C-alpha positions in Angstrom: 41.6 37.8 148.5 41.9 37.1 144.8 46.1 36.3 144.8 45.9 36.6 140.7 43.7 39.2 140.3 46.2 40.9 143.0 49.2 40.2 141.4 48.0 40.9 137.7 46.6 44.3 139.1 50.1 45.4 140.9 52.6 44.2 137.8 50.1 46.5 136.2 50.1 49.4 138.5 49.8 50.9 141.4 47.5 49.1 144.1 47.1 49.8 147.7 46.5 46.5 150.4 45.6 47.0 153.6 46.5 44.2 156.0 47.5 43.6 159.5 50.6 43.4 160.9 51.8 40.2 162.2 54.5 41.5 165.2 52.0 44.6 166.4 48.4 44.3 164.9 48.0 47.1 163.8 46.8 47.9 160.4 48.8 48.8 157.6 48.3 50.5 154.7 50.7 50.1 152.0 50.6 51.3 148.5 52.5 48.9 146.4 53.6 47.9 142.7 55.0 45.2 140.8 55.7 47.5 138.1 59.5 47.9 137.2 58.7 51.5 135.6 56.8 52.8 138.8 59.5 51.1 140.7 62.7 52.0 139.1 63.8 48.3 140.0 65.8 46.3 137.6 64.6 43.5 139.5 61.1 41.7 139.1 59.6 39.2 140.7 58.3 36.9 137.7 57.3 33.6 140.0 54.8 34.6 142.4 52.0 32.2 142.5 48.3 32.1 143.5 49.0 29.1 146.1 51.6 31.8 147.9 50.9 32.3 151.6 53.4 35.6 151.5 53.3 38.0 148.6 56.2 40.6 147.8 55.6 43.9 146.8 57.4 46.7 146.1 56.1 49.7 148.9 55.6 52.8 147.1 56.0 54.7 150.8 59.1 53.0 152.2 60.8 52.9 148.5 61.6 49.4 149.7 60.7 45.7 149.2 58.1 44.4 151.7 56.3 41.2 152.1 52.8 40.1 153.7 50.5 37.3 154.4 47.9 37.2 152.2 45.5 35.5 155.4 46.3 39.1 157.0 45.2 41.2 154.2 41.6 43.0 155.2 41.0 44.6 151.4 43.4 46.2 148.2 42.0 48.2 145.4 43.9 49.3 142.2 45.2 53.2 143.2 46.5 55.0 146.0 42.9 56.0 146.9 40.1 53.8 147.4 37.2 54.3 144.9 33.8 51.7 144.9 34.4 50.7 141.6 38.4 50.0 142.3 37.8 47.7 144.7 39.5 44.7 144.5 39.1 41.8 147.7 38.1 41.1 150.9 39.7 39.0 154.1 
């Protein structure tokens, strides 16, 4: 997973990340953002680097902050629906 590319896209707008949940092994599809105008949150996550093993995002379907492990990501893409041209990265 290209973490910097993911973070840049999440700061710019909405991204969707698909990952395996650690506790159940089920695949979670989570539309999320780091854009404060979209999340309507006054808190911004400013320090997430490319070497983090966990990432924190605002989950649009749960309306709450959530985190996921980078090594569990199956793929991610820009927007809420997958489009061939927007596909970000696969693990």
